[in-house]
C-alpha positions in Angstrom: -26.5 -77.2 40.0 -29.2 -80.1 40.4 -28.9 -82.5 43.3 -25.8 -84.3 42.3 -26.4 -86.8 45.4 -29.3 -88.3 43.3 -29.1 -92.3 42.5 -27.6 -92.9 39.3 -30.2 -93.5 36.4 -32.2 -96.8 36.9 -29.4 -98.3 39.2 -32.1 -100.2 40.8 -33.6 -101.9 37.6 -30.3 -103.1 35.9 -31.5 -106.4 35.8 -34.9 -106.0 34.8 -35.3 -107.4 31.4 -37.0 -104.5 29.8 -34.9 -102.1 31.1 -31.8 -104.4 29.7 -33.2 -104.7 26.4 -33.7 -100.9 26.3 -30.0 -100.6 27.1 -29.0 -103.0 24.3 -30.8 -101.0 21.6 -29.2 -98.0 22.8 -26.0 -99.4 22.8 -26.5 -100.6 19.3 -27.8 -97.3 18.4 -25.0 -95.3 19.7 -22.4 -97.4 17.6 -24.5 -97.2 14.5 -24.6 -93.3 15.0 -21.0 -93.1 15.5 -20.0 -95.3 12.8 -22.5 -93.4 10.7 -20.9 -90.1 11.6 -17.5 -91.0 10.5 -18.9 -92.8 7.1 -20.6 -89.6 6.2 -17.4 -87.7 6.6 -15.4 -89.9 4.3 -17.9 -91.5 1.9 -20.9 -89.2 1.4 -19.7 -85.7 1.9 -18.1 -84.0 -1.3 -14.2 -84.3 -0.7 -12.8 -81.4 -3.4 -9.5 -81.8 -2.1 -8.8 -85.5 -2.1 -7.0 -85.1 1.4 -7.9 -87.9 3.9 -10.8 -86.8 6.3 -10.3 -89.7 8.6 -11.9 -91.1 12.1 -11.7 -94.0 13.8 -14.6 -96.5 13.6 -12.7 -99.4 15.3 -11.8 -97.3 18.4 -15.5 -96.2 18.8 -16.7 -99.5 18.5 -14.4 -100.9 21.4 -15.7 -98.4 23.8 -19.2 -98.1 22.6 -20.4 -100.7 25.5 -18.6 -98.7 28.1 -20.0 -95.2 27.3 -23.4 -96.7 27.0 -23.2 -98.4 30.5 -21.8 -95.2 32.1 -24.1 -92.3 30.4 -27.4 -94.4 30.6 -26.9 -95.9 34.2 -24.6 -94.6 36.4 -23.6 -91.0 35.6 -24.8 -88.3 38.0 -25.2 -84.5 36.7 -22.1 -83.4 38.8 -19.8 -86.0 36.9 -17.5 -85.0 34.6 -16.0 -87.3 31.7 -12.7 -86.9 29.5 -13.4 -89.1 26.8 -10.7 -90.7 24.8 -9.9 -88.7 21.6 -10.8 -91.1 19.1 -14.1 -91.7 20.6 -15.3 -88.4 19.6 -18.2 -89.8 17.6 -19.4 -91.9 20.3 -20.1 -88.9 22.6 -21.8 -87.0 19.9 -24.1 -89.9 19.3 -24.9 -90.3 22.9 -25.2 -86.4 23.1 -27.7 -86.7 19.8 -29.8 -89.4 21.4 -30.1 -87.4 24.6 -31.4 -84.2 22.6 -28.1 -82.4 23.3 -26.9 -82.1 19.5 -29.0 -81.0 16.6 -29.1 -83.7 13.8 -27.6 -80.9 11.3 -24.2 -81.5 12.9 -24.1 -85.0 12.5 -22.8 -84.8 9.0 -20.2 -82.0 9.8 -17.4 -84.3 11.7 -14.1 -82.6 10.8 -16.0 -80.1 8.7 -14.8 -76.4 9.2 -17.4 -75.1 11.8 -18.6 -78.7 12.4 -18.2 -81.3 14.8 -14.4 -81.4 16.0 -11.6 -84.4 15.4 -11.5 -84.7 19.2 -13.6 -83.8 21.8 -13.4 -79.8 22.6 -15.1 -77.8 25.4 -14.6 -74.4 23.5 -15.2 -75.6 19.6 -17.9 -78.4 19.7 -21.5 -77.7 19.6 -22.8 -80.1 22.3 -21.6 -80.7 25.9 -17.9 -81.7 26.2 -16.5 -81.8 29.9 -13.0 -81.9 28.8 -10.8 -81.5 25.3 -8.8 -84.3 24.6 -6.6 -85.2 21.5 -3.3 -84.6 22.8 -2.7 -88.3 24.2 -2.0 -88.4 27.7 -3.1 -84.9 28.5 -6.6 -85.2 28.5 -6.5 -88.5 30.4 -5.1 -86.5 33.4 -7.0 -83.3 32.9 -9.9 -85.1 35.3 -7.2 -85.3 38.0 -6.6 -81.7 38.1 -10.3 -81.1 37.6 -11.0 -82.7 40.6 -8.4 -80.8 42.7 -10.0 -77.5 41.2 -13.4 -78.5 42.1 -12.3 -79.0 45.7 -10.7 -76.0 46.0 -13.5 -73.9 44.6 -16.0 -75.6 46.9 -13.7 -75.1 50.1 -12.7 -71.6 49.2 -15.9 -70.3 47.7 -18.7 -72.9 47.7 -21.0 -73.8 44.9 -18.8 -76.5 43.0 -20.9 -79.5 44.7 -19.6 -83.0 44.4 -19.4 -85.4 41.4 -16.8 -88.0 39.8 -14.2 -86.9 37.4 -13.9 -89.8 34.7 -11.1 -90.5 32.4 -11.8 -92.8 29.5 -8.7 -94.1 28.0 -7.5 -96.5 25.6 -4.7 -98.9 26.8 -2.1 -97.7 24.6 -2.7 -94.1 26.1 -1.2 -95.5 29.4 2.2 -95.5 27.6 2.4 -91.8 27.8 4.8 -90.5 30.6 2.4 -87.7 31.3 0.1 -90.2 32.7 2.5 -91.7 35.1 3.7 -88.4 36.4 0.5 -87.4 37.3 -0.6 -90.7 39.1 2.8 -90.7 41.0 2.1 -87.4 42.6 1.1 -88.1 46.3 -1.8 -85.8 46.4 -3.7 -87.9 43.8 -4.1 -90.7 46.3 -6.3 -88.5 48.3 -8.6 -88.1 45.6 -11.4 -90.6 45.9 -13.7 -88.8 43.1 -11.0 -89.7 40.5 -12.2 -92.7 38.2 -10.3 -94.3 34.9 -11.7 -96.5 32.8 -9.3 -98.2 30.4 -10.6 -99.6 27.0 -8.5 -102.7 27.1 -8.3 -103.4 23.3 -4.6 -104.4 23.1 -4.3 -102.7 20.1 -2.1 -99.3 19.1 -2.1 -97.6 15.6 0.0 -100.1 13.9 -0.3 -103.4 15.7 -1.6 -105.7 18.2 0.3 -105.2 21.2 2.2 -108.5 22.1 2.6 -108.6 25.9 -0.5 -108.9 28.3 -0.1 -105.8 30.2 -3.1 -106.0 32.5 -1.4 -107.5 35.3 1.5 -105.1 35.4 -1.1 -102.0 35.2 -3.1 -103.4 38.1 0.3 -103.5 40.2 1.4 -100.4 39.2 -1.9 -98.6 39.9 -2.6 -100.5 43.2 1.1 -99.5 44.4 -0.2 -95.8 43.8 -3.1 -96.3 46.0 -5.8 -96.8 43.7 -8.6 -99.3 43.8 -8.4 -101.8 40.7 -11.1 -103.3 39.0 -11.0 -105.6 36.3 -13.8 -106.7 34.0 -12.4 -109.3 31.9 -15.2 -111.8 30.7 -18.9 -111.4 29.9 -21.8 -113.6 31.0 -21.3 -116.3 28.1 -17.8 -116.9 29.0 -18.4 -117.1 32.5 -21.0 -119.7 32.2 -18.7 -121.8 30.2 -16.0 -121.7 32.9 -18.3 -122.8 35.3 -18.6 -126.1 33.7 -16.7 -129.0 34.2 -13.4 -128.3 32.6 -13.9 -124.6 32.4 -10.8 -123.9 34.5 -9.0 -125.1 31.2 -10.7 -122.7 29.1 -10.1 -119.7 31.1 -6.5 -120.5 31.7 -6.2 -120.9 27.8 -8.0 -117.8 27.4 -6.0 -115.9 29.6 -2.7 -117.2 29.0 -3.2 -116.6 25.3 -1.1 -113.9 23.6 -2.8 -110.9 22.3 -1.9 -111.5 18.5 -3.2 -115.4 18.9 -6.4 -114.1 20.6 -6.7 -111.2 17.9 -6.4 -114.0 15.2 -9.4 -116.0 16.3 -11.6 -113.0 15.8 -11.0 -113.2 12.1 -11.6 -117.1 11.9 -14.9 -118.7 11.2 -16.2 -121.2 13.5 -14.4 -124.2 12.1 -11.1 -122.6 12.4 -12.0 -121.2 16.1 -13.0 -125.3 16.9 -9.4 -126.2 15.6 -7.3 -123.4 17.2 -9.0 -122.8 20.4 -8.0 -125.8 22.4 -4.3 -125.1 21.6 -1.9 -127.9 22.5 -1.3 -127.4 25.9 -2.3 -130.1 28.9 -6.1 -128.7 29.2 -6.4 -128.8 25.3 -9.1 -132.2 25.3 -10.8 -130.2 28.3 -11.3 -127.1 26.2 -12.2 -129.2 22.8 -15.0 -131.0 25.1 -16.5 -127.8 26.2 -16.8 -126.1 23.1 -17.8 -129.3 21.2 -21.5 -129.1 21.7 -21.6 -125.4 20.9 -23.4 -124.3 17.8 -21.4 -122.0 15.7 -23.2 -118.9 16.4 -22.7 -119.5 20.1 -19.2 -120.4 19.8 -18.4 -117.2 17.9 -20.2 -115.1 20.3 -18.3 -116.7 23.2 -14.8 -116.0 21.8 -16.0 -112.4 21.8 -17.5 -112.2 24.8 -15.3 -109.9 26.9 -16.2 -108.1 29.8 -16.0 -104.5 28.3 -18.8 -105.4 26.1 -21.1 -106.8 28.5 -23.4 -104.1 29.9 -24.1 -106.4 33.2 -20.5 -106.9 33.7 -19.7 -103.1 33.4 -22.6 -102.1 35.3 -21.5 -104.4 38.5 -18.1 -103.0 38.2 -19.4 -99.5 38.4 -21.1 -100.1 41.2 -18.2 -101.4 43.2 -16.4 -97.9 43.0 -16.0 -96.8 46.6 -15.2 -93.3 46.4 -12.6 -93.5 49.1 -9.6 -93.6 46.6 -9.0 -93.3 42.9 -10.5 -96.1 41.1 -9.1 -97.7 37.9 -11.5 -100.2 36.1 -9.6 -102.1 33.4 -12.4 -103.1 30.9 -11.3 -106.2 28.2 -12.6 -105.1 24.9 -12.4 -105.8 21.1 -11.1 -103.0 18.7 -13.7 -102.7 16.2 -16.2 -104.7 18.4 -19.1 -105.9 15.8 -17.7 -104.2 12.9 -16.5 -106.1 9.6 -13.0 -104.5 10.6 -13.0 -106.4 14.3 -9.8 -107.5 15.5 -7.9 -106.5 12.3 -4.3 -105.7 13.4 -4.5 -102.4 11.2 -7.9 -101.5 11.6 -7.1 -98.2 13.7 -8.0 -95.8 10.8 -9.6 -98.4 8.6 -13.1 -97.3 7.2 -15.9 -99.5 6.1 -16.7 -99.5 2.6 -19.7 -98.6 1.2 -20.8 -102.1 1.0 -19.6 -103.1 4.2 -21.8 -100.1 5.8 -25.0 -101.4 4.1 -24.4 -105.0 5.4 -24.0 -103.5 8.7 -27.2 -101.4 8.5 -28.9 -104.8 7.6 -27.6 -106.5 10.7 -29.0 -103.7 12.7 -32.3 -103.0 10.8 -31.1 -99.6 9.7 -31.6 -97.6 6.7 -28.3 -96.6 5.4 -30.1 -93.8 3.6 -31.8 -92.5 6.9 -29.2 -92.9 9.1 -30.1 -90.3 11.7 -33.0 -91.8 13.8 -33.5 -91.2 17.4 -35.7 -93.5 19.3 -39.6 -93.3 19.3 -40.5 -91.5 22.3 -43.0 -94.5 23.5 -40.4 -97.0 23.0 -38.3 -98.4 26.0 -35.3 -97.2 24.4 -36.8 -93.8 24.0 -38.3 -93.3 27.6 -34.7 -94.4 29.0 -33.0 -91.6 26.8 -35.5 -89.2 28.4 -35.4 -90.2 31.8 -31.1 -89.7 31.4 -31.4 -86.4 29.6 -33.5 -85.0 32.6 -31.5 -86.8 35.3 -28.1 -85.6 33.9 -29.2 -82.2 32.9 -27.5 -79.3 34.5 -28.6 -75.9 35.5 -26.8 -73.1 33.5 -23.6 -71.7 35.5 -24.4 -68.3 36.8 -21.9 -65.6 35.5 -19.7 -64.1 38.2 -17.6 -61.2 36.9 -14.0 -61.2 38.6 -13.5 -58.2 41.0 -11.4 -55.2 39.4 -7.6 -55.5 39.7 -5.4 -52.5 40.6 -3.2 -51.2 37.9 -0.7 -49.7 39.9 0.4 -49.6 43.7 1.8 -46.4 43.2 5.3 -47.3 44.9 8.7 -46.9 42.7 11.3 -49.2 43.3 14.7 -47.9 44.5 18.2 -49.3 45.0 18.9 -52.9 43.3 16.3 -55.5 42.6 15.2 -58.5 40.2 12.2 -59.0 38.3 11.8 -62.3 40.3 11.6 -60.6 43.7 9.1 -58.0 42.5 6.6 -61.1 41.6 6.9 -62.3 45.4 6.2 -58.5 46.7 3.7 -57.6 44.1 1.8 -60.8 45.2 2.1 -59.8 48.9 1.2 -56.1 48.2 -2.3 -57.5 46.6 -2.9 -58.8 49.8 -2.9 -55.5 51.2 -4.4 -53.1 48.5 -6.7 -55.5 47.0 -8.0 -58.6 49.0 -10.9 -59.3 46.7 -8.5 -60.0 44.3 -5.8 -61.4 46.2 -8.3 -64.3 47.5 -8.9 -65.5 44.2 -5.0 -65.9 43.4 -3.8 -69.4 43.4 0.1 -70.2 43.1 1.5 -73.5 41.9 5.0 -74.8 42.1 7.0 -77.8 41.4 8.9 -77.9 44.8 10.6 -74.6 43.9 8.7 -72.0 45.9 11.7 -70.7 48.1 14.0 -70.3 45.4 11.3 -68.4 43.2 10.7 -65.8 45.9 7.1 -67.2 47.0 8.4 -67.7 50.5 6.8 -64.6 51.6 3.4 -65.3 49.9 3.3 -68.7 50.9 3.8 -67.8 54.5 1.3 -65.3 54.3 -1.5 -67.4 52.5 -0.7 -70.9 53.7 -0.6 -74.2 51.6 -3.7 -75.8 50.3 -4.2 -79.2 51.6 -7.7 -81.6 51.6 -7.2 -81.8 55.2 -4.9 -79.9 58.1 -1.7 -81.0 58.5 0.5 -79.9 61.5 3.7 -78.0 60.7 6.4 -79.5 63.0 8.6 -76.7 62.2 6.2 -73.9 63.3 8.5 -73.3 66.6 11.9 -73.4 64.7 13.1 -69.9 64.9 15.5 -70.9 62.0 12.9 -72.0 59.5 12.0 -68.8 57.1 9.4 -70.6 55.3 6.3 -71.9 57.1 4.5 -74.6 55.7 1.1 -74.6 56.9 -1.3 -77.0 55.2 -5.0 -76.4 55.4 -8.2 -76.3 53.1 -7.9 -72.5 53.1 -4.3 -72.1 51.6 -3.8 -70.6 48.4 -0.6 -72.5 47.4 -0.3 -75.5 45.8 2.7 -77.7 45.7 3.4 -80.5 43.5 6.2 -82.9 43.0 8.8 -81.9 40.4 7.0 -82.7 37.2 6.1 -79.8 35.0 3.5 -81.3 33.2 1.4 -81.7 36.4 1.8 -78.2 37.3 0.5 -76.8 33.9 -2.4 -79.2 34.0 -3.4 -78.0 37.3 -3.3 -74.2 36.4 -5.3 -75.0 33.1 -7.9 -76.6 35.7 -7.6 -73.9 37.9 -8.2 -71.4 35.4 -11.3 -72.9 34.0 -13.4 -72.9 37.1 -15.0 -69.4 35.9 -16.8 -71.4 33.1 -17.4 -74.8 35.0 -18.7 -73.2 38.4 -18.8 -69.6 37.8 -15.9 -68.9 40.4 -13.2 -67.2 38.3 -9.6 -68.1 40.1 -6.3 -66.2 39.0 -4.0 -69.1 38.9 0.0 -68.4 38.5 2.1 -71.3 38.0 6.1 -70.8 38.7 8.8 -73.0 37.4 12.5 -72.8 36.1 12.4 -71.2 32.9 14.7 -73.7 31.3 11.9 -76.3 32.0 9.0 -74.4 30.3 9.6 -76.5 27.3 8.7 -79.4 28.9 5.5 -78.0 30.2 4.5 -76.2 26.8 2.5 -78.8 25.2 0.0 -79.7 28.2 0.2 -75.8 28.9 -1.0 -74.8 25.2 -3.5 -77.7 25.3 -5.0 -76.2 28.5 -5.4 -72.9 26.9 -7.1 -74.5 23.8 -9.3 -76.0 26.4 -10.3 -72.7 27.8 -8.1 -72.6 30.6 -6.7 -69.2 31.6 -3.4 -69.0 33.7 -0.1 -67.1 34.0 2.8 -69.2 33.7 6.0 -67.6 35.2 9.4 -68.9 34.1 12.3 -67.8 36.6 15.1 -67.5 36.2 15.9 -67.3 32.7 18.4 -67.7 30.2 22.3 -67.4 29.9 22.0 -64.8 32.6 22.3 -68.1 35.2 26.0 -68.0 34.0 27.1 -70.2 36.9 24.5 -72.7 36.1 25.9 -73.7 32.8 24.2 -74.7 29.5 21.8 -77.4 31.1 20.0 -74.5 32.7 20.3 -71.6 30.5 17.1 -71.1 28.3 17.2 -69.8 24.6 14.2 -70.6 22.7 11.7 -69.7 25.7 11.0 -65.6 24.6 9.4 -66.4 21.4 6.9 -68.6 22.9 4.6 -65.4 23.4 4.9 -64.6 19.7 3.9 -68.1 18.7 1.4 -69.5 21.5 -2.3 -68.5 20.5 -4.6 -66.8 23.2 -1.3 -66.0 25.4 0.5 -62.8 26.1 4.3 -63.0 27.0 6.2 -60.7 28.7 9.8 -60.3 29.8 10.2 -56.9 31.9 13.5 -55.4 32.8 12.6 -53.8 36.0 10.8 -54.4 39.1 7.9 -51.7 38.5 7.6 -53.0 35.1 7.0 -56.5 36.3 4.6 -55.3 38.7 2.5 -53.6 36.1 2.8 -56.4 33.6 1.6 -59.0 36.7 -1.4 -56.8 37.3 -2.4 -56.7 33.8 -2.1 -60.3 33.5 -4.4 -60.9 36.4 -6.8 -58.6 34.8 -7.5 -60.7 31.7 -8.2 -63.8 33.5 -11.3 -65.6 34.5 -13.7 -64.0 31.7 -15.0 -65.3 28.5 -12.7 -63.2 26.5 -9.8 -63.7 28.8 -6.1 -64.2 27.9 -3.3 -66.6 29.6 0.2 -65.2 29.9 3.8 -66.2 30.2 6.2 -63.9 32.2 9.9 -64.4 31.9 11.6 -63.2 34.8 15.4 -62.8 36.0 17.5 -63.2 39.3 19.7 -60.4 38.2 20.0 -57.5 40.6 19.2 -54.5 38.4 19.7 -50.6 39.2 16.0 -49.4 39.5 17.5 -45.9 38.9 18.2 -46.9 35.1 14.1 -47.1 34.7 13.8 -43.4 35.0 10.2 -43.6 36.1 8.4 -40.3 35.6 7.7 -38.6 38.7 4.5 -36.6 37.5 1.4 -39.0 37.7 0.1 -38.4 34.1 3.4 -39.3 33.0 3.8 -42.4 34.9 0.7 -43.5 33.8 1.5 -43.1 30.2 4.7 -45.0 31.0 2.7 -47.8 32.7 0.4 -48.2 29.6 3.4 -48.5 27.2 5.0 -51.0 29.4 1.7 -53.2 29.4 1.6 -52.4 25.5 4.6 -53.8 24.8 7.4 -51.4 24.9 8.6 -47.8 26.2 11.7 -45.5 25.3 14.0 -45.4 28.3 16.5 -42.9 26.8 15.3 -40.5 24.4 17.3 -38.4 21.8 16.0 -35.8 19.7 17.3 -37.5 16.6 18.9 -40.7 17.1 21.7 -42.1 15.0 20.8 -45.6 15.8 18.1 -47.2 17.9 19.3 -49.6 20.8 16.4 -52.2 21.6 16.9 -54.2 24.9 14.7 -56.5 26.7 14.9 -58.1 30.0 18.2 -58.4 32.1 20.4 -57.0 29.2 19.1 -53.7 29.6 22.0 -52.7 31.7 24.3 -53.5 28.9 22.1 -51.8 26.4 22.0 -48.6 28.3 25.9 -48.9 29.1 26.5 -49.3 25.2 24.3 -46.0 24.5 26.6 -44.1 27.0 29.7 -45.3 25.0 28.6 -44.6 21.8 27.4 -41.1 22.9 30.9 -40.2 23.7 31.8 -41.3 20.5 29.4 -38.9 19.0 26.6 -41.3 18.2 23.4 -40.6 19.3 21.7 -43.5 20.5 17.9 -43.8 21.5 17.3 -47.1 23.8 14.1 -48.5 23.9 12.9 -51.1 26.5 10.8 -53.9 25.1 8.5 -55.8 27.4 6.4 -57.8 24.9 7.5 -58.6 21.5 4.5 -60.7 20.9 2.2 -57.5 21.3 4.3 -55.3 18.9 4.5 -58.2 16.5 0.5 -58.2 16.8 0.3 -54.4 16.4 2.6 -54.4 13.3 0.6 -57.4 11.6 -2.7 -55.2 12.5 -1.0 -52.2 10.9 -0.4 -54.3 7.8 -4.1 -55.3 7.8 -3.6 -58.7 9.2 -5.3 -58.5 12.5 -7.2 -55.8 14.8 -4.9 -55.2 17.4 -4.2 -51.7 18.6 -1.3 -50.0 16.7 -0.8 -46.8 18.9 2.3 -48.5 20.6 4.2 -48.1 17.4 3.5 -44.8 16.8 4.3 -43.6 20.1 7.5 -45.8 20.7 8.8 -46.4 16.8 7.9 -43.2 15.3 8.4 -43.2 11.6 10.0 -39.7 11.5 12.8 -40.7 13.8 13.4 -44.0 12.6 17.2 -45.0 12.7 19.1 -48.1 12.1 18.4 -50.6 14.8 20.2 -52.9 17.2 18.2 -55.6 19.1 19.2 -57.3 22.0 18.1 -59.9 24.5 19.1 -63.0 26.6 17.5 -65.8 24.3 17.1 -66.4 20.8 17.9 -63.1 18.5 14.9 -64.2 16.2 12.6 -62.9 18.8 13.1 -59.3 17.9 14.4 -59.6 14.6 11.2 -58.5 13.1 11.6 -54.9 14.6 13.6 -53.0 12.0 11.1 -53.8 9.4 8.4 -51.7 11.3 10.1 -48.5 9.6 12.3 -50.4 7.1 15.6 -49.6 8.6 18.7 -51.4 8.6 19.1 -53.7 11.7 21.1 -56.2 13.6 19.8 -59.0 15.9 22.1 -60.0 19.0 21.1 -62.7 21.6 21.8 -66.3 22.0 21.8 -69.2 19.5 24.1 -71.8 20.8 24.4 -73.7 24.2 26.1 -71.5 26.9 28.7 -72.0 29.1 29.7 -71.9 32.7 31.3 -68.7 33.9 31.0 -65.3 35.3 28.0 -63.1 33.7 30.8 -60.9 32.2 32.5 -64.0 30.3 29.0 -65.7 29.5 27.5 -62.4 28.0 30.9 -61.8 26.1 30.8 -65.4 24.8 27.3 -64.5 23.1 28.0 -61.2 21.9 25.4 -59.4 24.3 27.5 -57.4 26.7 28.2 -53.7 25.8 31.1 -54.5 23.7 29.0 -56.4 21.4 26.3 -54.1 21.0 28.5 -51.0 20.4 30.3 -52.9 17.9 27.0 -53.8 16.2 25.8 -50.5 16.5 28.7 -48.9 14.8 28.5 -51.8 11.9 24.8 -50.9 11.3 25.2 -47.2 11.5 27.9 -47.2 8.8 
């Protein structure tokens, strides 16, 4: 990592006329290149399908000045920036001018293998700090990135310092995920967080009618943020300084967004007529603008702070790094383009004629759009200096430590898979300290109820500073809340979106700073659905983590339908780059957890989802082999997705159970045996891995298939009943492995409050239901 504390590029010469002119030249070239990238994708590149390609020229234009000022004057190599999704062409244009992107890619926006629709850390060919695209998720990612950087720096070192910037559109602040993140108390302590709001006051369909900046200022200020507003540029400020200027300022400030936007579509004569309005200051406004020539008048009405490089530079210089900062920069959507200020310009594209006229205004050749600056020009030299100043040293690879596969103990008595999670983490601290020191657990205020108390007491709670535990001497306090910078557990408020955002960034530290972490997020399984989109997006962005949903299913009988998860078992089947497990026994849970940890923190790594239960289950039912080789064979099968828990020579029916209902599955097998129906019992741990194996066997993938040969042998195929505490479609594909008759049992309607027996019977997943289904499928 280069020296990240060096002064921002050319900060001392920001008022030098040559530097200012060079910066304006770069600003125009960035806008031109970004506009051309989108134009080529839609107007030049052949489109055989006729389907819309798309792009957002107006959204790019509104933020070009902000990004130019930031990159070419204020960024440091240790800083990271999340760019609003629709401004990806601006990012690519800047990277191109800095020599970080080859020209051949400029014609590939939204083309297969080319520049992505939205910034992508893992798919774009040029440097991208944060993947964005899912509104609200990319905006908050730098908050969790800041926390992850601090954790790495305090624990291992090497992460350095640097601000974490989010460039967001004002409409993005409508997303609830934004306010869940801002409201978390830990965020107010992160002074490196800087948000810059592109305040263009337009959404996709319309001009936003209300002026929201004042409300936003109060909300961020109440959350402990520094608020900086960049409202007007130098031209307007000079007019405000004239006699009667207060009336002009008041008129523009009090004007509704739609009225202001309409002025942008007017010629000078119409502006002179409309701008004074009919209020008490109308005469003063008319007097101020009377002696302005048409060109100056039209420039003045467009002279907002978000397009004034000096005003932006002064605002960025005010950031004090002692608390989070938000810079609200007023902008115009489509600034400097023919579509400027139009209420429906969000996805509009310049026509070929408009593009040619735009090229003429900038002195560019529409036939040769991809021009870098001459290296001897002021702008060219500024690009070279900026590229050198921002260059980051390659991140050295650091292989994660080897993870044990088996602690060698066999649980006895009764236990739950949820309790097995806590015990396995504690065992890890004893058996493999090198692995344990890289484990970071995260929870939304449910640490004690998800069996993490022992682990938490052992490793402590991470905090930016040490805090006193006032209950440390209370003998009745079982969970000790020791907060310091060396803790390995992070506790957020009750907001699942924040949790998965954090584990996503913790899971990306191996690629950002060469320090692999093993993040494990624990939450109630019924609320996995809330967290699914941001967690999925974190995986897409390269964050590798383990998400644990516990407790789960209608097995939460007493909690009622509101807390009984139904659809979560199929997540692993459907989520790319993720393996899901639902173990039935404590040892299965231990083996699975160790296997999942071993997949993290590496270029080919995978995330995992574990669905655990609070139901006590007799561990004797697992029938774990005593022979070491047989035990290892069982372990490999558990990790691969399934094993035979009760074997018969030639089954009349195969019962397949998963998770908490394995007890009922085995009980049903006993009852069938008494009726002369031999039933083999298979315990599935990962339906997703089994489905991938089946797809590979059919030529649709390259997953290993040996698990199907061992567990679902063709010569022993029999009619099948599948059962789980979740939606039955999760296992419904298993009979197709050998083309046998099958019945899928599970939960497909909202649950009821009651005893476990009553609730299982209600859904037909009790032993009675399994026996009846088995007799039907056999007959």
